[in-house]
N, C-alpha and C positions, 0 to 999 in steps of 0.2 A: 237471758229470757228471749224467747223467740218473738220476732215481730209479727209472725204469721199467726192466724187463728188456728186453733185446735179443731181438727175435722173428724168426722166419723171414720174416714180412711186412716187417719192417724191412730184413732182408738183401736180399729181392727188390727193394725200392725202391732201396737203395744200389747194388746190382749194375746195375740199369737206368741209374741216374744216372752211375755211374762208367764203365761200359764198354758200355752198351747190352745188347741181347739178340739172339742169333742167331734169325733168323726160323724156324728149324726146331725151336727149343726153347720149350716152354711153361713159363715160370717160375712160372705160377700153378698148375701141376700139382703132383704129389707129388714134390718135388725133395729132400726131407730127406736121403735116403741116396744120392743120385745124385752121382757124382764130378764135381768142377768141370770137368775136361777134357772129360767127356761133355757138359756143359752149354755148352761152348765158351769157358770162362774159363781162361786160362792165367796164368802168374805175373805178368805186367805188369798185367793187368786186376785180379788179386787184390790187388796192391800198391796200386793206385788205390782199390780198394774198402776196403782196410784204412785208408788215409789218411783217407777220408771217415768211416769208423766212428770213428777216433781223434778227429777234430775234433768230430764231432757228439755223441759220448758222453763226451768228455773223458778218454780213457785212452790208454795206449800198448801196442800189441801188438808183442811181440818177433818176430823172424824165425822162431824155433822154432814159435811158435803158428801162424803162417801156413803154414809148411812141413808141419806135422802135421795141419792141418785139410784133409782131402781132400774133404769133403762140406759142403753148407750146414749140415746138422745139427751137424757137428763144429765148424764155425766159430761158430755161434750159441752152442753150449755153452762154447766157449773165451772168447768175448766176455763172456758172463754170469759166468764164473769170474773174469775180470779185474775186472768191475764189482763183484762181491761182495768181492773182496780189497781193492779201493780203498775201498769203503765201510767195511770193517772197520778199515782203517788209521787 
């Protein structure tokens, strides 16, 4: 498990690696509060993204976490909450 927090830049990288990026979307822009579907990422792409996050950061994200995280900012916060809980355990 990484000792570092999961950042929006980490998510941008993982999104690109897992599912690529729509040419009409600027992932380097202010995407914090932009819904994933507006960014062109649907459930299958997010499942692949979650799998990569789990492997790289050594944690398990449940289906509720993925379903409730509608924006990159929400997913970053959820991953960091899981990391904090795992470190405290």
